[in-house]
N, C-alpha and C positions, 0 to 999 in steps of 0.2 A: 317178173323177170323181163328184162328189156334189153334190146340190142340197139346201139347207136350207129346211125350212118351220118358221118360228118359231111360238111360242105366241101366238095373237092377243090373249090376255088379258094380256100383259106389255109394258110400254112398251119400245119398241125403241131408245130413245135410249141412248148409251154410258154406262155406270155407272162411276164412279171407285171404287177400293177403298176400304173403310172406314178402313183405315190405310195411308198411303203406304209403298211398299217401303222407302224410306230416310228419314232425317230424325229429328229428336229424339223425336218420339212413338213411332215404330217402335222406335228404340233403347231407349227406356224400357220398352216392352212386352216387347221381347227380354230385357232385364235382369231384369224381374219373373219371366218364365218360368224363366229360368236359376237365380235365387235360390230360387224356390219348389221347383223341381224338384231342386235340389241339397239342400235341406233334407229333402224326401221321401226322397231316396236315402239320406242320412245316418241319418235316423230308422230307416229299414227295415234298414240295415246294423246298427245298434246294437241294435234290438229283436229281430231275428231271425237274421241271418247270424253276427255275431260271438260271441254267447253259445253258439250251437250248433255253432261251428266249421265253418261252411259257407263254403268259399272258391270262389265261383262266378265265377271268371275276373276279369280286369282287376286294376288296382292295389289295389282294395279286397280282392280275393282274396288278393294277395301280402301285403297288411297283416295279414290273419287268420293266414297262415302265419308271418309274422315274430313276431307276439305269441305264437303257440303254440310256436315254436321258440326264439326269442331273448327273449321278454318284452318287446318293444318296443310302446310305445303306438301303436295303429294310425293315429291321426291323424298322428303324426310320420313314420311310414313313408310315408303318402300324400303329405305335403309333401316328404319327401325325394326321392321319385320323380317327383312331378308337376312340381316347379319346374325341375329339369334337363331333363326332357323337353319342358316348355314352352319353354325357351329354345332346345333343339334344334330344335323344330317352328317357332319363330318365325324361326330362321336358315335352315333347309332348305325350309320350305313356304311362307314368305312372311308379310308383316305382317298381311294381312287374316285368315288362319287363326289367327295367334298371338294376336291381340287377342280374337277370339271364344273362345279357349280359356283367356284368362287369368282371367277372373271365376270360371269353374267350378273351374279348377285350384287356386284359392286358397281359395274359399269352401266347397267340399265338405269337404275336411279340417277346417276350421274348425267347421262343423256337427257333423262326426263327434265332434270334441273337446268341444263344448258339450253334446251329447246323451248322452255316454257313460255316464252314471249313471242314466239313465231306466230304470224298472222294466220288466223283459221280460215279455211276455204269455204266452209258451209255452216249455217246454224240450223240445217234441217236434220233433225234427229234420225229419220230414216235413212238418208244419205250417209250420215255420220256412222251409223251402226254397221252399214254395208262396207263402206270404204275403210273404216277403221278396223273392221274385222279382217279384210283383205290385207291391210298393211300389217296388223299384228300377226296374222297367219304366215305371211311371207317372212317376217322377221323371225318368228319362232321356228319355223321350218329351217331357216338358215342356221339358227343356233343348234338345232338338233343334227343338222348335217354336219356341224362342226363338233358333234359328239359332246355338246355341252348342255347347260341348263341355266335358266335365269333364277333358279332358286324358288323362294316363296312357296306358295301352296303346293308345288310339285314335290318339294321335299316332305311336306305333311301328308301328301298322298302316298309317297314311298314308305313312310313310316306306318301309316294306316294300313296299307297292304301288308307290311311285314308282320304287324302284331294283331291284325284282325282276321286275315285269311281271306279277305275280299280282293277281287281282281283290281288291278290298277286303274282301269278305265272307270269301274264303279266308284272308286275312291275319288277320282277326279270329278265325276258328275256330282257326287255328293257334296263336296267342297264348293263347287261352282253354284250348286242349287242354294247352299247356304248364303253365299255372297249375293246372288240375285234375289232371294228371298228378303235379304236385309235392304237391298236397294228398293224393294216395293214398300218397306216400312219407313225408311229414311227419306226417299225421294218420292216416288209414286208408283202405282202399278203400271202405268204407261211407260215409264222409264225402264222398269224391269222387263217389259215386253221387248223394248228396243234392245236391251241388253242380251236377251235370249237370241235375237237376230244376229248381233255381233258375235256372239259365242259360237253359233252355229256356222257362220261364215268363216270364222277363224279356223275351226275344225276342219272344214273342207279344204281350205287353202293349204293348211299344214299337210294333209294327206297329198295334195297335188305336188307340194314341193318335195315331200319324202318319197313319193312313188313315182313321180314323173307325169308329164302331161300326154304323153303318147299312149294310144291304145292299140297295142300289138295284138294280133289275133293268134290263137292256137286252134288248129284244126285236127279232128279225129276222123280218120278215113277207114271205113270197114268195106272190104271188097274181097271178092274171090280172085281178083287180079292184082295182088299186092306187088309182085315183082315188077311188071310193066309200069305200074303207077309209081314205084320207087324210082325207077330208071328215069321216068319222064320228069319227076319232081327234081332230081339231082341234076339232070342235064338241061332241061328246058326251063325250069324255074330257078335253077342254081341255088337251091336251099337245102340244107341238110335236114334229116328227120330222124325219128327214133321208132324202132319197131317194138311194139308191146304185145306180149303174149297174153291172149284172153280166152275166156271160155264162154260159150253161148248159154244164156240163162234157160233157154227152152230145150234147145237141142243137146246141150252138153258138149258140143263139138269145140275143138280147140282151133283157134283161128289167130291170125296176126291183124292187129290194129296199128295203123301208121299215124304217128303224132308229128305235125310239122308246124313250126312257128314262123309266121310271115308278117310283114307290114300290112297295114289296112289297104294300101293301094294295090297290094299283090293279090288280094282275094279273088278279083275277077280272073286273073291269070290261073290261079290254083283250081278254081272251079273248072275253067276250060280244059286244063291239063287232065283232071281227073275224069271228067265226062268224055273226053276223047278216048280215054282207054276203057272205061266202064260207066256207061250211062246209068247203070243200076246201083253205083256205089252209094253207101249211106255216109254222109259227111256231117259232122257236127263242128260249127265254128262258134267260138266264144272269146271274150276279150281276155287278154292277159295284161294286166295293168302295167307290169314292169318286166323287162327280159334282160338279163345280164349275161354277157359272155361272147363268144366268137360270133362275128356277123351281126352283133347288135351293139348295146352299149358296153363299154369297158367296166369291169367290176371295180367298185370303189368302196373303201373301208367306211 
């Protein structure tokens, strides 16, 4: 059970999202995210991964192996794999998923083909794995923000999840492990290790793009003086809070726990406000990776 005390400085009327969840404007914004993200992915692939023979998972990793082993142009390999997989995903996973995969599946290999002759900035495989991972992560994160997909092994992972019962993350890891293991055989063990670095960096950057870079804090305050602390937070700190009904594990007594979300820079002020009212208050502060709603970021679909 929880009671919410809002921020008195914020208008309480219901706010509509800046961009509707569906409709032409939302679809246009999604398409822009997918196109820009695909271009960044293609550029990172051609500038860092491909010239340094780093096959860091997915269809792009397979295209690196195909070029090294068979001399096939990477863009052609990606089209040859993406298009049949798109058709398979459209058939087995449904129309909505297929449509969202179509643009990325076609345009990513196109950008790979168009940027294939751009000059490379480094021939150091360690730098290439790090910066390539950053670039691919940024691009893929933008594609996901556009509610899209670049197809490829993502579709295979979805199918594997559907028919095997495994979680999606496990399916992705299994498929990437197959690609990187193949890199160890076709290229070298060292190149496979660099590919692991690139894959790790890509995953971390995707998380940052999806969840945001700011680390907002959430504080839980347990005190015998909740009412004056509530008043102080609302008036002095100018933040809303929520009252949670809790029960002591040892005493069995019912008491109120205050939950308040603040920016990192506001933590010292929050501590001062609480300690000025109750020096014996028990305060727990932890990271809240992303906070959406009034007083923080606008909610985006």
